[in-house]
TORBAGU-564059 format. One record per atom (N, C-alpha, C): x, y, z; residue in one letter; residue number from 0. Coordinates in nm, 2 decimals. Example, Ala and Ser with C-alpha at 12.3 -4.5 7.8 and 13.67 -1.06 7.14 Angstrom:
BEGIN
- 1.32|-0.57|0.78|A|0
- 1.23|-0.45|0.78|A|0
- 1.32|-0.33|0.78|A|0
- 1.28|-0.22|0.71|S|1
- 1.37|-0.11|0.71|S|1
- 1.29|0.00|0.79|S|1
This chain:
BEGIN
- -1.32|-1.81|-0.73|M|0
- -1.46|-1.70|-0.76|M|0
- -1.42|-1.60|-0.89|M|0
- -1.26|-1.54|-0.89|W|1
- -1.26|-1.47|-1.04|W|1
- -1.25|-1.55|-1.16|W|1
- -1.16|-1.66|-1.11|E|2
- -1.16|-1.79|-1.24|E|2
- -1.26|-1.80|-1.31|E|2
- -1.36|-1.84|-1.26|A|3
- -1.49|-1.88|-1.32|A|3
- -1.56|-1.82|-1.44|A|3
- -1.60|-1.67|-1.37|D|4
- -1.64|-1.58|-1.42|D|4
- -1.57|-1.52|-1.54|D|4
- -1.47|-1.53|-1.54|N|5
- -1.36|-1.43|-1.62|N|5
- -1.35|-1.56|-1.74|N|5
- -1.31|-1.69|-1.69|Q|6
- -1.35|-1.80|-1.84|Q|6
- -1.45|-1.79|-1.94|Q|6
- -1.58|-1.79|-1.83|I|7
- -1.67|-1.78|-1.94|I|7
- -1.67|-1.62|-2.01|I|7
- -1.62|-1.53|-1.96|R|8
- -1.63|-1.40|-2.04|R|8
- -1.50|-1.41|-2.13|R|8
- -1.43|-1.44|-2.10|S|9
- -1.28|-1.50|-2.21|S|9
- -1.35|-1.56|-2.32|S|9
- -1.43|-1.66|-2.32|I|10
- -1.45|-1.73|-2.43|I|10
- -1.59|-1.66|-2.54|I|10
- -1.64|-1.58|-2.45|A|11
- -1.75|-1.48|-2.51|A|11
- -1.64|-1.41|-2.58|A|11
- -1.55|-1.30|-2.55|D|12
- -1.47|-1.23|-2.59|D|12
- -1.36|-1.25|-2.73|D|12
- -1.33|-1.39|-2.70|C|13
- -1.28|-1.43|-2.85|C|13
- -1.32|-1.43|-2.96|C|13
- -1.48|-1.48|-2.91|R|14
- -1.57|-1.54|-3.00|R|14
- -1.62|-1.40|-3.12|R|14
- -1.62|-1.27|-3.01|Q|15
- -1.67|-1.17|-3.06|Q|15
- -1.55|-1.09|-3.15|Q|15
- -1.41|-1.11|-3.11|V|16
- -1.31|-1.07|-3.18|V|16
- -1.32|-1.18|-3.35|V|16
- -1.32|-1.27|-3.29|A|17
- -1.31|-1.36|-3.42|A|17
- -1.42|-1.31|-3.52|A|17
- -1.51|-1.26|-3.47|E|18
- -1.64|-1.26|-3.58|E|18
- -1.62|-1.10|-3.60|E|18
- -1.58|-1.04|-3.56|R|19
- -1.58|-0.86|-3.58|R|19
- -1.44|-0.85|-3.65|R|19
- -1.35|-0.92|-3.60|G|20
- -1.19|-0.84|-3.67|G|20
- -1.19|-0.73|-3.55|G|20
- -1.20|-0.72|-3.48|N|21
- -1.21|-0.56|-3.45|N|21
- -1.11|-0.52|-3.35|N|21
- -1.01|-0.46|-3.34|L|22
- -0.88|-0.41|-3.27|L|22
- -0.95|-0.33|-3.12|L|22
- -1.06|-0.29|-3.16|A|23
- -1.10|-0.22|-2.99|A|23
- -1.12|-0.32|-2.89|A|23
- -1.19|-0.43|-2.97|A|24
- -1.26|-0.54|-2.90|A|24
- -1.12|-0.64|-2.81|A|24
- -1.01|-0.64|-2.93|I|25
- -0.94|-0.68|-2.87|I|25
- -0.85|-0.63|-2.75|I|25
- -0.83|-0.49|-2.79|T|26
- -0.77|-0.42|-2.62|T|26
- -0.86|-0.43|-2.53|T|26
- -0.99|-0.42|-2.53|Q|27
- -1.07|-0.43|-2.42|Q|27
- -1.09|-0.59|-2.36|Q|27
- -1.04|-0.65|-2.44|M|28
- -1.02|-0.84|-2.41|M|28
- -0.93|-0.80|-2.29|M|28
- -0.83|-0.73|-2.37|E|29
- -0.65|-0.72|-2.30|E|29
- -0.67|-0.67|-2.15|E|29
- -0.72|-0.58|-2.11|T|30
- -0.78|-0.50|-2.03|T|30
- -0.92|-0.54|-1.92|T|30
- -0.95|-0.61|-1.95|Q|31
- -1.08|-0.69|-1.86|Q|31
- -1.04|-0.85|-1.88|Q|31
- -0.92|-0.93|-1.94|S|32
- -0.95|-1.06|-1.92|S|32
- -0.91|-1.08|-1.79|S|32
- -0.89|-1.27|-1.82|M|33
- -0.93|-1.32|-1.66|M|33
- -0.79|-1.32|-1.56|M|33
- -0.84|-1.31|-1.46|S|34
- -0.71|-1.34|-1.35|S|34
- -0.68|-1.46|-1.35|S|34
- -0.52|-1.43|-1.28|E|35
- -0.43|-1.54|-1.31|E|35
- -0.41|-1.56|-1.16|E|35
- -0.41|-1.69|-1.10|T|36
- -0.37|-1.76|-0.95|T|36
- -0.26|-1.84|-0.96|T|36
- -0.16|-1.79|-0.90|E|37
- -0.01|-1.89|-0.90|E|37
- 0.00|-1.92|-0.75|E|37
- 0.08|-2.03|-0.72|A|38
- 0.09|-2.06|-0.60|A|38
- 0.26|-2.00|-0.58|A|38
- 0.28|-1.90|-0.46|V|39
- 0.42|-1.84|-0.46|V|39
- 0.45|-1.90|-0.30|V|39
- 0.54|-2.01|-0.27|G|40
- 0.57|-2.03|-0.16|G|40
- 0.48|-2.08|-0.09|G|40
- 0.41|-2.08|0.03|D|41
- 0.30|-2.09|0.07|D|41
- 0.18|-2.07|0.07|D|41
- 0.18|-1.96|-0.01|G|42
- 0.09|-1.83|-0.04|G|42
- 0.03|-1.86|-0.21|G|42
- -0.08|-1.77|-0.22|K|43
- -0.15|-1.77|-0.36|K|43
- -0.10|-1.64|-0.41|K|43
- -0.08|-1.59|-0.54|L|44
- -0.05|-1.44|-0.57|L|44
- -0.15|-1.44|-0.66|L|44
- -0.26|-1.33|-0.71|T|45
- -0.33|-1.34|-0.81|T|45
- -0.28|-1.19|-0.88|T|45
- -0.25|-1.23|-0.98|T|46
- -0.24|-1.10|-1.11|T|46
- -0.41|-1.07|-1.17|T|46
- -0.45|-0.96|-1.11|L|47
- -0.54|-0.91|-1.20|L|47
- -0.53|-0.81|-1.31|L|47
- -0.67|-0.81|-1.41|S|48
- -0.63|-0.74|-1.54|S|48
- -0.69|-0.60|-1.49|S|48
- -0.63|-0.47|-1.55|V|49
- -0.72|-0.38|-1.55|V|49
- -0.86|-0.39|-1.50|V|49
- -0.94|-0.43|-1.60|G|50
- -1.07|-0.39|-1.60|G|50
- -1.12|-0.48|-1.49|G|50
- -1.04|-0.60|-1.40|E|51
- -1.07|-0.65|-1.31|E|51
- -1.10|-0.59|-1.19|E|51
- -0.97|-0.46|-1.17|V|52
- -0.91|-0.38|-1.07|V|52
- -1.05|-0.29|-1.09|V|52
- -1.05|-0.26|-1.20|K|53
- -1.16|-0.12|-1.22|K|53
- -1.30|-0.17|-1.16|K|53
- -1.34|-0.30|-1.19|S|54
- -1.47|-0.36|-1.14|S|54
- -1.46|-0.33|-1.02|S|54
- -1.38|-0.37|-0.94|L|55
- -1.41|-0.40|-0.78|L|55
- -1.37|-0.22|-0.71|L|55
- -1.30|-0.13|-0.79|Y|56
- -1.27|-0.02|-0.77|Y|56
- -1.42|0.09|-0.78|Y|56
- -1.48|0.05|-0.85|D|57
- -1.60|0.10|-0.88|D|57
- -1.72|0.08|-0.79|D|57
- -1.69|-0.07|-0.76|K|58
- -1.79|-0.07|-0.61|K|58
- -1.74|-0.10|-0.47|K|58
- -1.59|-0.01|-0.51|N|59
- -1.56|0.01|-0.32|N|59
- -1.51|-0.11|-0.32|N|59
- -1.48|-0.23|-0.39|D|60
- -1.49|-0.37|-0.28|D|60
- -1.34|-0.42|-0.30|D|60
- -1.24|-0.30|-0.29|V|61
- -1.08|-0.29|-0.30|V|61
- -1.01|-0.23|-0.22|V|61
- -0.89|-0.26|-0.16|V|62
- -0.78|-0.18|-0.09|V|62
- -0.65|-0.14|-0.22|V|62
- -0.66|-0.03|-0.25|L|63
- -0.53|-0.05|-0.36|L|63
- -0.42|0.05|-0.28|L|63
- -0.31|-0.01|-0.31|I|64
- -0.16|0.06|-0.25|I|64
- -0.09|0.02|-0.38|I|64
- -0.04|0.14|-0.36|D|65
- 0.03|0.21|-0.46|D|65
- 0.22|0.16|-0.39|D|65
- 0.28|0.07|-0.50|V|66
- 0.39|0.05|-0.43|V|66
- 0.54|0.15|-0.48|V|66
- 0.47|0.24|-0.59|R|67
- 0.61|0.33|-0.64|R|67
- 0.66|0.47|-0.54|R|67
- 0.74|0.53|-0.58|T|68
- 0.80|0.62|-0.49|T|68
- 0.70|0.76|-0.43|T|68
- 0.71|0.80|-0.34|P|69
- 0.67|0.91|-0.27|P|69
- 0.64|1.00|-0.38|P|69
- 0.76|1.04|-0.49|A|70
- 0.73|1.13|-0.59|A|70
- 0.62|1.10|-0.71|A|70
- 0.67|0.95|-0.79|E|71
- 0.56|0.92|-0.84|E|71
- 0.42|0.92|-0.84|E|71
- 0.40|0.90|-0.70|Y|72
- 0.25|0.86|-0.63|Y|72
- 0.21|1.07|-0.63|Y|72
- 0.35|1.14|-0.58|A|73
- 0.25|1.29|-0.56|A|73
- 0.22|1.30|-0.74|A|73
- 0.33|1.29|-0.82|L|74
- 0.27|1.32|-0.98|L|74
- 0.14|1.29|-1.02|L|74
- 0.10|1.16|-0.97|E|75
- -0.04|1.10|-0.99|E|75
- -0.04|0.96|-0.98|E|75
- -0.16|0.96|-0.94|H|76
- -0.17|0.81|-0.84|H|76
- -0.37|0.81|-0.89|H|76
- -0.41|0.68|-0.82|I|77
- -0.52|0.62|-0.84|I|77
- -0.59|0.66|-0.70|I|77
- -0.71|0.77|-0.73|G|78
- -0.77|0.82|-0.63|G|78
- -0.80|0.72|-0.56|G|78
- -0.78|0.73|-0.42|G|79
- -0.85|0.63|-0.30|G|79
- -0.72|0.56|-0.28|G|79
- -0.61|0.57|-0.34|A|80
- -0.50|0.43|-0.34|A|80
- -0.41|0.47|-0.23|A|80
- -0.36|0.41|-0.13|L|81
- -0.30|0.39|-0.01|L|81
- -0.16|0.40|-0.09|L|81
- -0.07|0.43|-0.03|L|82
- 0.09|0.44|-0.06|L|82
- 0.18|0.39|0.05|L|82
- 0.25|0.29|-0.01|A|83
- 0.36|0.16|0.08|A|83
- 0.44|0.20|-0.03|A|83
- 0.55|0.30|-0.04|P|84
- 0.68|0.25|-0.11|P|84
- 0.78|0.13|-0.09|P|84
- 0.81|0.08|-0.21|M|85
- 0.90|-0.04|-0.25|M|85
- 0.98|-0.01|-0.15|M|85
- 1.06|0.10|-0.12|S|86
- 1.20|0.12|-0.07|S|86
- 1.14|0.08|0.05|S|86
- 1.05|0.14|0.18|G|87
- 1.01|0.10|0.29|G|87
- 0.91|0.02|0.30|G|87
- 0.88|-0.09|0.20|F|88
- 0.78|-0.16|0.22|F|88
- 0.75|-0.26|0.33|F|88
- 0.67|-0.29|0.40|D|89
- 0.67|-0.39|0.53|D|89
- 0.52|-0.45|0.53|D|89
- 0.49|-0.54|0.49|P|90
- 0.40|-0.62|0.51|P|90
- 0.36|-0.62|0.62|P|90
- 0.37|-0.61|0.69|A|91
- 0.28|-0.64|0.87|A|91
- 0.20|-0.47|0.92|A|91
- 0.24|-0.38|0.81|R|92
- 0.22|-0.24|0.81|R|92
- 0.08|-0.19|0.73|R|92
- 0.07|-0.32|0.64|L|93
- -0.09|-0.25|0.54|L|93
- -0.16|-0.34|0.65|L|93
- -0.29|-0.27|0.56|P|94
- -0.43|-0.29|0.65|P|94
- -0.45|-0.44|0.61|P|94
- -0.53|-0.47|0.67|T|95
- -0.60|-0.64|0.73|T|95
- -0.68|-0.65|0.59|T|95
- -0.69|-0.73|0.49|Q|96
- -0.75|-0.77|0.38|Q|96
- -0.87|-0.88|0.41|Q|96
- -0.96|-0.85|0.35|T|97
- -1.09|-0.99|0.43|T|97
- -1.12|-1.01|0.24|T|97
- -1.20|-1.12|0.23|E|98
- -1.27|-1.16|0.12|E|98
- -1.38|-1.07|0.04|E|98
- -1.40|-1.00|0.11|E|99
- -1.49|-0.89|0.01|E|99
- -1.43|-0.80|-0.04|E|99
- -1.31|-0.77|0.00|R|100
- -1.21|-0.65|0.01|R|100
- -1.10|-0.66|0.04|R|100
- -1.01|-0.72|-0.12|P|101
- -0.89|-0.77|-0.09|P|101
- -0.75|-0.64|-0.13|P|101
- -0.67|-0.68|-0.08|I|102
- -0.55|-0.58|-0.12|I|102
- -0.55|-0.61|-0.28|I|102
- -0.50|-0.53|-0.33|V|103
- -0.43|-0.53|-0.50|V|103
- -0.30|-0.44|-0.47|V|103
- -0.19|-0.46|-0.48|L|104
- -0.08|-0.32|-0.52|L|104
- -0.09|-0.27|-0.69|L|104
- -0.03|-0.22|-0.67|Y|105
- 0.02|-0.17|-0.83|Y|105
- 0.14|-0.09|-0.82|Y|105
- 0.20|-0.07|-0.93|C|106
- 0.33|0.03|-0.97|C|106
- 0.31|0.08|-1.11|C|106
- 0.41|0.13|-1.16|G|107
- 0.37|0.19|-1.30|G|107
- 0.40|0.09|-1.38|G|107
- 0.46|-0.03|-1.38|S|108
- 0.41|-0.14|-1.51|S|108
- 0.40|-0.28|-1.46|S|108
- 0.38|-0.32|-1.30|G|109
- 0.35|-0.43|-1.28|G|109
- 0.46|-0.48|-1.21|G|109
- 0.64|-0.47|-1.25|M|110
- 0.71|-0.52|-1.18|M|110
- 0.72|-0.54|-1.05|M|110
- 0.71|-0.38|-0.99|R|111
- 0.75|-0.35|-0.86|R|111
- 0.63|-0.47|-0.76|R|111
- 0.53|-0.42|-0.82|S|112
- 0.40|-0.45|-0.71|S|112
- 0.42|-0.60|-0.75|S|112
- 0.45|-0.67|-0.83|R|113
- 0.49|-0.84|-0.83|R|113
- 0.59|-0.87|-0.69|R|113
- 0.70|-0.79|-0.72|K|114
- 0.80|-0.81|-0.62|K|114
- 0.74|-0.77|-0.49|K|114
- 0.70|-0.69|-0.45|M|115
- 0.62|-0.67|-0.33|M|115
- 0.52|-0.76|-0.29|M|115
- 0.42|-0.82|-0.39|A|116
- 0.34|-0.90|-0.34|A|116
- 0.46|-1.05|-0.30|A|116
- 0.51|-1.06|-0.39|E|117
- 0.60|-1.20|-0.35|E|117
- 0.68|-1.16|-0.21|E|117
- 0.69|-1.02|-0.14|K|118
- 0.77|-1.02|-0.01|K|118
- 0.66|-1.01|0.09|K|118
- 0.53|-0.99|0.04|Y|119
- 0.40|-1.02|0.15|Y|119
- 0.38|-1.13|0.15|Y|119
- 0.39|-1.23|0.04|L|120
- 0.37|-1.41|0.07|L|120
- 0.45|-1.41|0.18|L|120
- 0.60|-1.39|0.12|A|121
- 0.75|-1.44|0.23|A|121
- 0.70|-1.39|0.39|A|121
- 0.62|-1.33|0.41|A|122
- 0.61|-1.29|0.51|A|122
- 0.51|-1.34|0.60|A|122
- 0.49|-1.42|0.54|G|123
- 0.39|-1.52|0.64|G|123
- 0.22|-1.53|0.59|G|123
- 0.16|-1.42|0.47|F|124
- 0.08|-1.41|0.48|F|124
- 0.00|-1.48|0.37|F|124
- -0.12|-1.53|0.36|A|125
- -0.22|-1.63|0.29|A|125
- -0.21|-1.58|0.14|A|125
- -0.26|-1.49|0.11|K|126
- -0.28|-1.45|-0.05|K|126
- -0.25|-1.30|-0.04|K|126
- -0.25|-1.24|-0.19|I|127
- -0.25|-1.12|-0.22|I|127
- -0.26|-1.10|-0.34|I|127
- -0.30|-0.97|-0.45|A|128
- -0.32|-0.97|-0.54|A|128
- -0.24|-0.84|-0.61|A|128
- -0.19|-0.86|-0.78|H|129
- -0.16|-0.69|-0.77|H|129
- -0.21|-0.68|-0.91|H|129
- -0.17|-0.59|-0.97|M|130
- -0.26|-0.52|-1.11|M|130
- -0.14|-0.57|-1.25|M|130
- -0.18|-0.64|-1.34|A|131
- -0.11|-0.66|-1.41|A|131
- -0.09|-0.53|-1.50|A|131
- 0.01|-0.49|-1.57|G|132
- 0.04|-0.36|-1.63|G|132
- 0.03|-0.26|-1.54|G|132
- -0.01|-0.24|-1.45|G|133
- 0.04|-0.12|-1.35|G|133
- -0.02|0.00|-1.38|G|133
- 0.03|0.09|-1.32|F|134
- -0.08|0.29|-1.35|F|134
- -0.05|0.26|-1.50|F|134
- 0.03|0.25|-1.55|G|135
- 0.03|0.27|-1.70|G|135
- -0.05|0.22|-1.78|G|135
- -0.09|0.08|-1.73|A|136
- -0.21|0.02|-1.83|A|136
- -0.34|0.08|-1.81|A|136
- -0.37|0.10|-1.62|W|137
- -0.46|0.17|-1.58|W|137
- -0.52|0.31|-1.68|W|137
- -0.40|0.41|-1.69|K|138
- -0.44|0.51|-1.78|K|138
- -0.44|0.48|-1.95|K|138
- -0.36|0.39|-1.97|Q|139
- -0.41|0.36|-2.10|Q|139
- -0.54|0.29|-2.14|Q|139
- -0.63|0.24|-2.03|A|140
- -0.74|0.20|-2.06|A|140
- -0.83|0.31|-2.07|A|140
- -0.82|0.43|-2.00|G|141
- -0.87|0.57|-2.02|G|141
- -0.94|0.58|-1.86|G|141
- -0.91|0.50|-1.77|N|142
- -0.93|0.50|-1.63|N|142
- -0.88|0.66|-1.56|N|142
- -1.00|0.68|-1.47|G|143
- -0.97|0.81|-1.41|G|143
- -0.85|0.80|-1.28|G|143
- -0.76|0.91|-1.29|F|144
- -0.68|0.92|-1.19|F|144
- -0.66|1.04|-1.13|F|144
- -0.57|1.08|-1.03|L|145
- -0.55|1.23|-0.99|L|145
- -0.38|1.24|-0.99|L|145
- -0.41|1.37|-1.09|G|146
- -0.28|1.43|-1.12|G|146
- -0.27|1.53|-1.09|G|146
- -0.13|1.62|-1.10|T|147
- -0.05|1.72|-1.02|T|147
- -0.11|1.87|-1.11|T|147
- -0.14|1.92|-1.09|D|148
- -0.15|2.04|-1.21|D|148
- -0.06|2.14|-1.17|D|148
- 0.07|2.12|-1.28|P|149
- 0.18|2.22|-1.29|P|149
- 0.18|2.33|-1.22|P|149
- 0.06|2.42|-1.25|A|150
- 0.07|2.53|-1.21|A|150
- 0.00|2.58|-1.08|A|150
- -0.05|2.49|-1.02|T|151
- -0.11|2.52|-0.84|T|151
- -0.04|2.43|-0.78|T|151
- 0.00|2.30|-0.81|G|152
- 0.03|2.21|-0.74|G|152
- -0.05|2.12|-0.69|G|152
- -0.21|2.15|-0.72|A|153
- -0.31|2.08|-0.67|A|153
- -0.35|1.94|-0.76|A|153
- -0.40|1.88|-0.64|S|154
- -0.43|1.73|-0.73|S|154
- -0.51|1.79|-0.77|S|154
- -0.57|1.73|-0.90|V|155
- -0.70|1.74|-1.01|V|155
- -0.71|1.60|-1.06|V|155
- -0.84|1.58|-1.07|P|156
- -0.94|1.44|-1.14|P|156
- -0.83|1.48|-1.30|P|156
- -0.79|1.37|-1.38|R|157
- -0.77|1.33|-1.51|R|157
- -0.89|1.22|-1.56|R|157
- -0.89|1.23|-1.66|P|158
- -0.97|1.16|-1.77|P|158
- -1.04|1.05|-1.65|P|158
């Protein structure tokens, strides 16, 4: 599903970048480029770009799971994301995913979420996705999130 649509968009994006020589277009292409699916054991691991995750998020077509520490999550996280820290990650305790609403794991940079995605697949599940670049890439792309107000400790929307 994701691959075909994104290959077409990727070719168009490459032409746009070549014609304009535009750094902003290159950055946009990096955050919206195509997903990659690879076989891991008997399962399939899909790596989604920030743009793809944002598109699913905007349509409420994704279950986001943050695998960072509780302290990292409390400081800032994507609104609506669930917390399943790497330290106690149990694939059997994650919500059930559907074709219409896949689970997408994320962390700070994409490293921990990939490891937890591999653990999920090793537990016998068929497929899982994670976000390339993690929360850092999400913020760098200018997407909104919830942060902690240091004066009050309250969660507040950020850009």
